[in-house]
Each structure stands twice: as structure tokens, then as C-alpha cells.
C-alpha positions in Angstrom: -22.0 -3.0 -21.3 -23.6 -0.3 -19.3 -22.7 3.3 -20.3 -21.5 3.9 -16.7 -18.9 1.1 -16.9 -15.3 1.4 -18.2 -14.4 -0.3 -21.4 -13.3 -3.9 -21.1 -9.6 -4.4 -20.8 -7.7 -6.4 -23.4 -6.0 -9.6 -22.4 -2.6 -9.2 -20.8 -1.0 -11.0 -23.7 -1.9 -8.2 -26.1 -1.2 -5.2 -23.9 1.3 -2.8 -25.3 4.7 -2.7 -23.6 5.1 0.5 -21.6 8.5 2.2 -20.9 10.6 0.4 -18.3 9.8 0.9 -14.7 12.4 2.6 -12.5 14.7 0.4 -10.4 16.7 2.3 -7.8 20.3 1.5 -7.0 20.6 -1.7 -5.1 17.2 -3.0 -6.2 16.1 -5.6 -8.6 12.8 -6.6 -10.2 11.4 -10.0 -11.0 8.1 -11.5 -12.1 6.2 -14.1 -10.0 3.6 -16.1 -11.8 0.9 -17.3 -9.5 -2.6 -18.9 -10.0 -4.7 -16.1 -11.5 -2.2 -13.3 -11.0 1.3 -12.3 -12.0 3.1 -10.0 -9.5 6.2 -7.9 -10.0 8.4 -8.1 -7.0 11.0 -5.4 -6.1 13.7 -6.6 -3.8 17.1 -5.7 -2.3 19.8 -8.4 -2.1 20.1 -9.3 1.6 23.1 -7.6 3.3 24.0 -10.9 4.9 22.7 -14.4 5.2 20.1 -15.4 7.8 18.0 -12.2 7.7 14.3 -12.6 8.3 12.1 -11.8 5.3 9.9 -8.6 5.1 7.2 -8.0 2.6 5.9 -4.5 1.7 2.4 -3.8 0.3 1.6 -0.3 -1.2 -1.5 1.8 -1.1 -4.2 2.7 -3.6 -2.7 4.1 -6.8 0.8 3.4 -5.5 3.4 0.8 -6.3 6.4 -1.0 -4.8 8.5 2.1 -5.4 6.7 3.7 -2.5 8.8 1.6 -0.2 12.2 2.1 -1.8 13.5 4.6 0.8 12.4 2.5 3.8 13.7 -0.7 2.3 17.2 0.8 1.8 17.2 1.9 5.5 16.4 -1.6 6.6 19.4 -3.2 4.8 21.0 -5.5 7.3 17.9 -5.7 9.4 15.5 -7.7 7.2 15.6 -9.2 3.7 13.2 -6.8 1.9 10.7 -7.5 -0.9 7.8 -5.2 -2.1 5.0 -6.4 -4.4 3.1 -4.5 -7.0 -0.5 -5.4 -6.4 -2.3 -6.7 -9.5 -3.0 -3.9 -11.9 -0.6 -1.5 -10.2 3.1 -0.7 -10.7 4.5 -3.2 -13.2 2.0 -6.0 -12.4 -0.7 -6.8 -15.0 -4.4 -7.0 -14.1 -5.7 -10.1 -12.4 -7.1 -12.7 -14.7 -10.6 -12.5 -13.1 -10.7 -8.7 -12.9 -11.3 -8.9 -9.1 -9.7 -6.0 -7.2 -11.4 -6.5 -3.9 -9.4 -6.3 -0.6 -9.9 -10.0 -0.3 -8.5 -10.6 -3.8 -5.5 -8.5 -3.1 -4.9 -10.3 0.2 -5.3 -13.6 -1.6 -2.6 -12.5 -4.1 -0.2 -11.7 -1.2 -1.0 -15.1 0.5 -0.4 -17.0 -2.7 2.9 -15.3 -3.1 4.0 -16.1 0.4 2.8 -19.7 0.1 4.6 -20.1 -3.2 7.9 -18.7 -2.0 7.8 -20.2 1.4 9.1 -16.9 2.8 6.6 -16.8 5.7 6.4 -15.8 8.4 7.4 -12.4 7.3 7.6 -8.9 8.7 4.5 -7.5 6.8 4.3 -3.8 6.0 1.2 -2.1 4.5 0.2 1.5 3.7 -3.3 2.7 3.1 -5.1 0.1 1.0 -2.1 -2.1 1.6 -2.7 -1.7 5.3 -6.2 -3.1 4.9 -4.9 -5.9 2.8 -2.1 -6.7 5.3 -4.6 -6.6 8.2 -6.7 -9.2 6.4 -3.6 -11.4 5.6 -2.5 -11.2 9.3 -6.0 -12.1 10.5 -6.7 -15.1 8.2 -3.2 -16.5 8.0 -1.3 -15.7 11.2 1.2 -18.3 10.3 2.5 -16.0 7.5 3.0 -12.9 9.6 5.8 -12.4 12.2 5.2 -8.7 12.8 2.8 -6.2 11.2 3.6 -2.6 10.4 0.7 -0.4 9.2 1.2 3.1 7.9 -2.1 5.0 7.7 -4.1 1.8 7.2 -7.3 2.2 5.3 -9.7 0.9 8.0 -13.4 2.0 8.0 -14.3 5.4 9.5 -17.7 6.4 10.6 -17.0 10.1 9.8 -14.8 10.3 6.7 -12.7 13.4 6.3 -14.0 15.8 3.6 -10.6 15.7 1.9 -10.9 12.0 1.4 -14.3 12.2 -0.3 -13.1 12.8 -3.9 -10.9 9.8 -3.7 -13.8 7.6 -2.6 -16.0 9.0 -5.4 -13.6 7.5 -8.0 -15.1 4.1 -7.0 -18.6 5.1 -8.1 -19.7 3.8 -11.6 -18.9 6.3 -14.3 -17.0 8.8 -12.2 -13.5 7.6 -13.2 -14.4 7.8 -16.9 -15.9 11.2 -16.4 -12.8 12.4 -14.4 -10.5 10.9 -17.1 -12.3 13.0 -19.8 -12.4 16.1 -17.6 -8.7 15.9 -16.9 -7.6 14.8 -20.4 -5.5 17.9 -20.9 -3.8 17.8 -17.5 -0.1 17.2 -17.7 1.6 14.5 -15.7 3.3 17.2 -13.6 -0.1 18.7 -12.7 -1.5 15.3 -11.7 1.6 14.5 -9.6 1.4 17.9 -7.8 -2.2 17.2 -7.0 -1.4 13.7 -5.6 1.5 15.0 -3.5 -0.6 17.8 -2.1 -3.1 15.2 -1.0 -0.7 12.6 0.3 2.2 14.6 1.8 2.0 16.6 5.0 4.4 19.1 3.4 4.7 18.6 -0.4 7.6 21.1 -0.3 9.8 18.5 1.2 9.7 16.4 -2.0 13.0 16.8 -3.8 13.1 17.8 -7.5 14.6 14.3 -8.3 11.8 12.5 -6.5 9.2 14.7 -8.2 10.7 13.9 -11.6 10.7 10.2 -10.8 7.0 10.4 -9.8 6.2 12.2 -13.1 8.0 9.6 -15.1 6.2 6.8 -13.4 2.8 8.4 -13.9 3.5 9.0 -17.6 4.4 5.3 -17.9 1.3 4.1 -16.2 -1.0 6.5 -18.1 0.0 4.6 -21.2 -1.5 1.4 -19.8 -5.0 0.7 -21.0 -6.1 -0.7 -17.6 -4.8 2.2 -15.5 -8.2 3.7 -14.7 -9.9 0.4 -14.5 -7.5 -0.9 -11.8 -7.8 2.3 -9.8 -11.6 2.4 -10.0 -12.1 -1.2 -9.2 -9.6 -1.2 -6.3 -11.3 1.9 -4.9 -14.7 0.2 -5.2 -13.3 -2.9 -3.6 -12.0 -0.9 -0.6 -15.3 0.9 -0.2 -17.1 -2.5 -0.3 -14.8 -3.8 2.4 -15.8 -0.9 4.6 -19.4 -2.1 4.5 -18.7 -5.7 5.5 -19.9 -6.8 8.9 -19.4 -9.8 11.1 -16.2 -11.8 10.9 -15.3 -10.3 7.6 -15.3 -6.7 8.8 -11.9 -5.1 8.8 -12.1 -3.9 12.4 -13.2 -7.4 13.5 -10.3 -8.9 11.7 -7.9 -6.3 13.3 -9.1 -7.7 16.6 -8.0 -11.2 15.5 -4.4 -10.2 14.6 -1.9 -12.0 16.8 1.3 -10.5 15.4 3.0 -7.6 17.3 1.9 -4.5 15.4 3.4 -1.1 14.8 0.8 1.6 13.9 2.0 4.7 12.2 -0.3 7.7 11.8 0.3 11.2 10.4 -1.2 14.3 12.0 -1.7 15.9 8.5 -3.1 12.9 6.8 -6.0 14.0 4.5 -7.1 10.5 3.6 -7.0 8.5 6.9 -8.2 10.4 10.0 -5.6 11.0 12.7 -8.3 10.4 15.2 -8.3 6.7 14.1 -4.8 6.2 15.7 -6.2 5.6 19.2 -8.9 3.3 18.0 -6.4 1.2 16.1 -4.1 1.1 19.1 -7.0 -0.2 21.2 -8.1 -2.7 18.6 -4.8 -4.4 17.6 -4.2 -6.5 20.7 -0.3 -6.2 20.7 0.2 -2.7 19.3 2.8 0.0 19.4 1.7 3.5 18.2 4.0 6.0 16.4 2.4 9.4 15.8 4.0 11.9 13.4 2.3 15.2 13.7 3.8 16.7 10.5 3.4 13.6 8.3 0.7 13.0 5.8 -0.6 9.8 4.3 2.8 8.2 3.3 5.0 8.5 6.4 7.4 5.9 5.1 8.2 8.2 2.2 8.1 11.5 4.2 10.0 10.3 7.3 11.6 7.0 6.4 14.4 7.3 9.0 11.8 7.7 11.8 9.7 4.7 10.6 12.8 2.6 10.2 13.9 3.4 13.8 10.4 2.5 15.1 10.5 -0.8 13.3 13.9 -1.6 14.8 12.3 -0.8 18.2 9.4 -3.1 17.4 11.9 -5.9 16.9 13.5 -5.2 20.2 10.2 -4.9 22.0 8.9 -8.2 20.7 11.9 -9.8 22.3 11.3 -8.1 25.7 7.5 -8.2 25.4 6.9 -4.5 26.2 4.4 -2.2 24.6 5.1 1.5 24.1 3.6 4.6 22.6 5.9 7.1 20.9 5.6 10.4 19.2 7.9 11.9 16.5 8.1 14.2 13.6 
């Protein structure tokens, strides 16, 4: 093993059991065993029969909990499920250690094929936006509509504020950062993440902050925490370099599903300037711009995002395309 690589991760069967993951009121968790991966799925019991299914895919370092507020607001609109990608949230690492965008997309596709829930209203944030774009491009039969919140699509000029996150994917950097921050408390780490991801971290309630700290303390106990984060970052950076039919922008051009694009004006990880390019690239797109939002608009302005999604459903019936601004 190279000195720049992280230590090997023990088999899932011998990993220590961490404290229980949080389940909000009205939610339930279950485990879905699939070829090569086991996914934890967070869901809300449908408010009534006959609702179309929706699937939510979180971003780098996130989990299905990132969608709890939006899912609750869509009760009665869709039957909501959110997955923890392999190695994140409460899902164990993939059997083959593959954290590429393609591997994450394959896990989502395997879940939809196994459950027969497709076509779904597919939601993705950040890394989950890249994953969802790939799913929609290669398996259009599985996607009814696509909603992307600050999707992590390649940028020629990356924002300086996003550079440190990208560096985590370089060999040895995560291990170095882990040692350097060994004495940081979970509270310090969460404040740093919220300062990076929220347009206004002051809007985070004390209860939400406490929940985030509890979740990070839980995940820091997992021996594969840094490995999953590092390899997924590396996988995203690798996807940025792919050309031809496998390039994310080329795949975005192939998406047939009506698409809602949500971009935050204060996003420090995905450039706000990418909003117009995305709107031009996705062939059937609606663009929602939130000037005061950061990288996780579905957590910062869930009511606005929920309203925009309801409009998407109405617009797909009438066939109109609109651009809106909120915040």
C-alpha cells in the first residue's frame, strides 16, 4: 500500500455498529440489498394511494437527511424516498470500493430496477445532481421529471471557495487533513460545513445545528468515513475530465425528462454563472434562481423549491417552459 493511500477498510460484516441514525417524525428507514451494494432508504408513507414515486439523491458528504424538509412539504404530491449513497449516511461501503459517479448512478439504477418504482420524479443535489443527470441520460425510462439543486457539473473556471473541497480527492490529502484536524470538535466541523454550504448560516436553527452535530459525531465513528469522502470526491473530479458521450454536459444534452434547475446566488461550490449554461443544455428546462441561497437550497428554502416542483408538474401538463426568480 502506498503511503499516500488511506488504510484499507474492513469488511462491512465486521464494522462496529455506530449510534442510531436520526429519523424525523413521519419518516422510516429500511435497508435494500442489491448486487454489490446495500442502500439505506428513507421514506415517508404516502399520504394517499396512487401518488407517483419520487427519489432523492444527496450530495458529497451528505445523506438522505438533507431531503427531509422538502420531502415533508411534498406529502400528498409524490410518494417520497431518499437514498443514502454507498458509504454515506447509513449505507455501508460498496463491495468493490468504487465511488465513481458511474458507480453511484449504477446503484440508483439497480434500486429503481429492483423496486419497479420507475419512472420516478428524480431529485439530485451537488454530487447527487451529477449522478441523477447520468441516470436520466442513460435510463430515460426510469425518470419522469428531473430536479437538480446546484448540480455538480464540470466548470472551466472553478470558484476559489470550491478548491479546498476538490483537494480532498487528491492522494494523501484526506489523511493529512484528518490528522491536522484531529482535535477539532464536531461543532467546529459542522460550523465550517454550514459556512461553506449555506448562503446565510445564521438561518440554521439551534435544533438543526444539534442534529447535524449528532450525525457528524455518528459518522466520524465509522472507519470508512474519510475513505468514502475521498474516493467520491476523486470520482467526481474524474467525471469532470471525461469527454465524448460519457461527459456530463454531453449527457445533460441527452436528458429527455422535463427538468427543474435550482441555483443559489451565494453558492460557494457550484458557480451561479453555470445556471444559464445548464438552462441552455437541458433541452426541456425550467430555471429557478435564488439569489440568497447557497449550495443546499432544498434545506435553506424548502418551501420555495417545493412550490417550484409543483409548478414543474403543472408545466409538464401544459408543455410550457418558464424562468423564475425567488429568494
